[in-house]
C-alpha positions as CSV (number, residue, x, y, z in Angstrom):
1,X,-118.0,6.0,101.0
2,X,-118.5,5.0,104.5
3,X,-115.4,5.0,107.0
4,X,-116.2,2.5,110.1
5,X,-114.0,2.9,112.9
6,X,-114.0,1.2,116.3
7,X,-111.6,2.0,119.2
8,X,-110.7,-0.6,121.6
9,X,-109.1,-0.2,124.7
10,X,-108.4,-3.8,126.1
11,X,-107.1,-5.0,129.3
12,X,-103.5,-5.4,128.5
13,X,-103.3,-9.1,129.1
14,X,-106.3,-9.7,127.1
15,X,-105.2,-7.7,123.9
16,X,-104.3,-10.6,121.9
17,X,-107.5,-12.1,122.4
18,X,-109.4,-8.9,121.2
19,X,-106.7,-8.7,118.2
20,X,-107.7,-12.4,117.2
21,X,-111.4,-11.3,117.3
22,X,-110.7,-8.2,115.2
23,X,-109.0,-10.5,112.6
24,X,-111.9,-12.9,112.4
25,X,-114.2,-9.9,112.1
26,X,-111.9,-8.6,109.3
27,X,-111.6,-11.9,107.4
28,X,-115.5,-12.1,107.3
29,X,-115.7,-8.5,106.4
30,X,-113.4,-9.2,103.4
31,X,-115.9,-11.6,102.1
32,X,-118.7,-9.0,101.9
33,X,-119.8,-7.1,98.9
34,X,-119.1,-3.4,99.3
35,X,-115.9,-3.5,101.4
36,X,-113.0,-1.8,100.0
37,X,-110.5,-2.1,102.8
38,X,-110.2,-3.3,106.3
39,X,-107.5,-3.1,109.0
40,X,-106.7,-3.9,112.7
41,X,-104.3,-1.2,113.9
42,X,-102.7,-0.6,117.3
43,X,-101.5,2.8,119.1
44,X,-98.1,2.0,120.1
45,X,-98.7,4.9,122.9
46,X,-101.6,3.5,124.5
47,X,-102.2,0.0,123.4
48,X,-105.7,0.7,121.8
49,X,-106.7,-1.3,119.2
50,X,-108.4,0.2,116.2
51,X,-110.6,-1.5,113.6
52,X,-110.8,0.6,110.3
53,X,-112.9,-0.4,107.6
54,X,-113.8,1.5,104.3
55,X,-117.3,0.6,102.9
56,X,-118.9,1.6,99.5
57,X,-121.9,2.8,101.2
58,X,-123.7,2.6,104.6
59,X,-126.1,0.0,102.9
60,X,-123.1,-2.3,102.1
61,X,-122.2,-2.2,105.7
62,X,-125.7,-2.8,107.1
63,X,-126.2,-5.6,104.7
64,X,-123.0,-7.0,105.9
65,X,-123.8,-6.7,109.6
66,X,-125.4,-10.3,110.0
67,X,-122.1,-11.9,109.0
68,X,-120.0,-9.7,111.0
69,X,-122.0,-10.2,114.3
70,X,-122.1,-14.0,113.6
71,X,-118.2,-13.8,113.3
72,X,-117.8,-12.7,116.8
73,X,-120.8,-13.9,118.4
74,X,-119.3,-16.0,121.0
75,X,-116.4,-13.4,121.9
76,X,-116.4,-12.2,125.6
77,X,-115.6,-8.6,125.2
78,X,-116.6,-7.9,128.6
79,X,-114.0,-10.2,129.8
80,X,-111.5,-8.3,127.5
81,X,-111.9,-4.7,127.9
82,X,-113.6,-2.5,130.6
83,X,-116.2,-0.6,128.2
84,X,-117.5,-0.9,125.0
85,X,-115.6,0.2,122.2
86,X,-116.1,3.9,120.5
87,X,-117.5,3.4,117.2
88,X,-117.6,5.9,114.5
89,X,-119.3,5.7,111.1
90,X,-118.0,8.8,109.0
91,X,-118.9,10.2,105.8
92,X,-117.0,12.6,103.8
93,X,-118.6,16.3,104.1
């Protein structure tokens, strides 16, 4: 299993736009082979938005990358958050 986590810290007035993007990403991910779960989550204390996906393998995620990128290719992330998201690809050890 591969656990894909992306932590976004959007500008407060742009959080809804970033969340819409995360939902588009998730809808596309749900159509890809090898996806087990995908979620868009919010931390109530900080307002951080967290994308969380579980893939069967790193190879499944890499194969899905073109479709996932296409789903959000026109999204102006630099207008929505002050810095790129923190992204982690985690494997069980």
